[in-house]
KEKE-3310 file (N, C-alpha, C; in steps of 0.2 Angstrom, whole numbers, plus 5000, padded with zeros to 4 digits):
npx = (5004:5002:5012:5003:4989:4990:4992:4979:4971:4975:4972:4957:4956:4957:4971:4975:4971:4981:4991:4987:4990:4992:4980:4982:4969:4957:4946:4932:4932:4932:4920:4912:4913:4909:4896:4891:4891:4883:4877:4871:4871:4886:4890:4897:4889:4889:4892:4896:4894:4889:4898:4901:4911:4924:4933:4946:4949:4949:4956:4969:4967:4970:4984:4984:4984:4968:4963:4957:4953:4949:4945:4950:4948:4933:4921:4908:4895:4887:4892:4905:4908:4903:4912:4924:4912)
npy = (4994:5011:5025:5037:5029:5025:5035:5042:5032:5035:5046:5045:5038:5024:5018:5007:4998:4993:4987:4975:4958:4951:4940:4923:4916:4909:4915:4915:4905:4913:4921:4911:4910:4924:4925:4914:4918:4925:4939:4947:4937:4934:4923:4908:4898:4881:4868:4860:4863:4876:4890:4901:4918:4926:4940:4939:4926:4930:4937:4929:4923:4933:4937:4949:4960:4961:4965:4973:4993:4997:5011:5022:5036:5044:5052:5062:5067:5077:5088:5089:5102:5107:5106:5095:5083)
npz = (4999:4995:5002:5003:5006:5016:5024:5024:5029:5041:5043:5042:5055:5056:5058:5067:5060:5050:5058:5057:5052:5037:5029:5024:5017:5009:4999:4999:5010:5021:5019:5020:5035:5039:5035:5044:5056:5069:5074:5085:5097:5096:5093:5084:5071:5066:5055:5063:5074:5088:5094:5107:5102:5109:5111:5114:5108:5093:5093:5096:5084:5073:5077:5088:5100:5106:5119:5133:5133:5116:5111:5123:5124:5126:5118:5115:5105:5103:5111:5096:5085:5071:5063:5067:5068)
capx = (5000:5007:5010:4999:4986:4991:4991:4973:4967:4977:4967:4953:4958:4958:4977:4976:4969:4988:4992:4983:4995:4989:4977:4981:4966:4955:4939:4925:4928:4929:4911:4908:4914:4906:4889:4890:4893:4875:4880:4867:4874:4894:4892:4896:4885:4894:4890:4898:4889:4891:4902:4902:4914:4924:4938:4952:4947:4949:4966:4973:4966:4972:4989:4985:4979:4962:4960:4956:4947:4953:4944:4949:4946:4925:4920:4902:4895:4886:4898:4908:4910:4902:4919:4921:4906)
capy = (5000:5017:5030:5042:5027:5023:5043:5043:5027:5036:5051:5043:5035:5015:5017:5002:4989:4991:4981:4968:4954:4948:4932:4918:4910:4908:4921:4908:4902:4919:4921:4907:4914:4930:4921:4911:4923:4927:4945:4951:4931:4932:4916:4907:4893:4879:4860:4856:4865:4883:4892:4909:4918:4931:4945:4937:4920:4935:4939:4924:4919:4937:4938:4955:4963:4961:4965:4979:4995:5001:5018:5026:5042:5044:5057:5065:5070:5083:5091:5091:5105:5104:5101:5087:5077)
capz = (5001:4996:5009:5003:5007:5022:5029:5021:5032:5047:5045:5044:5062:5055:5055:5068:5055:5047:5061:5056:5048:5029:5031:5018:5017:5003:5004:5002:5018:5026:5017:5024:5042:5039:5034:5048:5064:5071:5078:5090:5099:5095:5091:5074:5070:5058:5054:5069:5082:5089:5098:5108:5099:5111:5109:5115:5103:5088:5095:5095:5078:5070:5081:5091:5107:5107:5124:5133:5129:5113:5114:5130:5124:5125:5114:5117:5099:5101:5111:5095:5081:5064:5056:5068:5065)
cpx = (5004:5008:5005:4992:4987:4991:4983:4969:4969:4974:4963:4950:4954:4963:4979:4975:4977:4989:4993:4987:4988:4988:4978:4977:4960:4947:4932:4926:4929:4924:4911:4908:4909:4897:4884:4891:4887:4880:4877:4869:4881:4897:4892:4894:4890:4891:4891:4896:4891:4896:4902:4910:4918:4932:4944:4951:4951:4956:4970:4974:4970:4980:4989:4983:4972:4958:4960:4953:4951:4952:4946:4948:4939:4924:4909:4899:4892:4888:4904:4906:4906:4909:4921:4919:4907)
cpy = (5005:5023:5034:5039:5026:5031:5044:5036:5030:5041:5050:5040:5026:5015:5013:4995:4988:4987:4974:4963:4949:4941:4929:4913:4914:4914:4920:4907:4910:4922:4920:4909:4917:4929:4917:4912:4925:4933:4947:4943:4930:4925:4914:4897:4889:4873:4856:4858:4873:4884:4898:4912:4926:4937:4942:4931:4924:4938:4937:4920:4924:4940:4944:4955:4964:4961:4975:4984:4998:5008:5020:5030:5041:5050:5061:5069:5076:5089:5095:5096:5103:5100:5096:5084:5076)
cpz = (4999:5002:5008:5006:5013:5028:5029:5030:5039:5047:5049:5052:5061:5055:5060:5065:5050:5050:5063:5051:5041:5034:5026:5017:5013:5005:5003:5008:5020:5022:5020:5031:5043:5039:5041:5054:5064:5077:5085:5097:5101:5095:5083:5075:5063:5059:5059:5075:5085:5094:5099:5104:5103:5108:5109:5110:5097:5088:5096:5089:5074:5071:5082:5095:5105:5112:5128:5131:5124:5111:5119:5130:5123:5122:5115:5110:5100:5105:5105:5091:5076:5059:5058:5068:5057)
residu = (MET:SER:GLU:GLU:LYS:LYS:GLU:ILE:ILE:ARG:ASP:LEU:GLY:PHE:GLY:GLY:LEU:MET:HIS:ILE:PRO:PRO:LEU:ARG:VAL:HIS:HIS:GLN:ILE:LEU:ARG:GLU:LEU:SER:ASN:SER:PHE:LYS:VAL:GLY:LYS:ASN:ARG:LEU:GLU:THR:GLY:TYR:GLY:SER:PHE:LYS:VAL:ARG:PRO:LYS:THR:ILE:GLY:ALA:ALA:LEU:GLY:ILE:ASN:ALA:SER:GLY:ASP:LEU:PHE:PRO:GLN:LYS:VAL:ASN:TYR:LYS:ASP:LEU:SER:GLU:ASP:ASP:LYS)
# end
């Protein structure tokens, strides 16, 4: 990825995504996983059964630290200026 694109990603506030290592998984498998994940329940339902998916599990699978508060500075949307919104 070019430095220009990386800078745009950082400016949008998604710089942390660049620390996720590239996955060498076929897109059909990723699509099947995403279709099997039940968001409201945080469960992955497969032909072998259903199990709870936790941030720690996702972090271990991706090789990243997925524990703790990733957004320590809370912002009240109503207090932002029009430019910041």
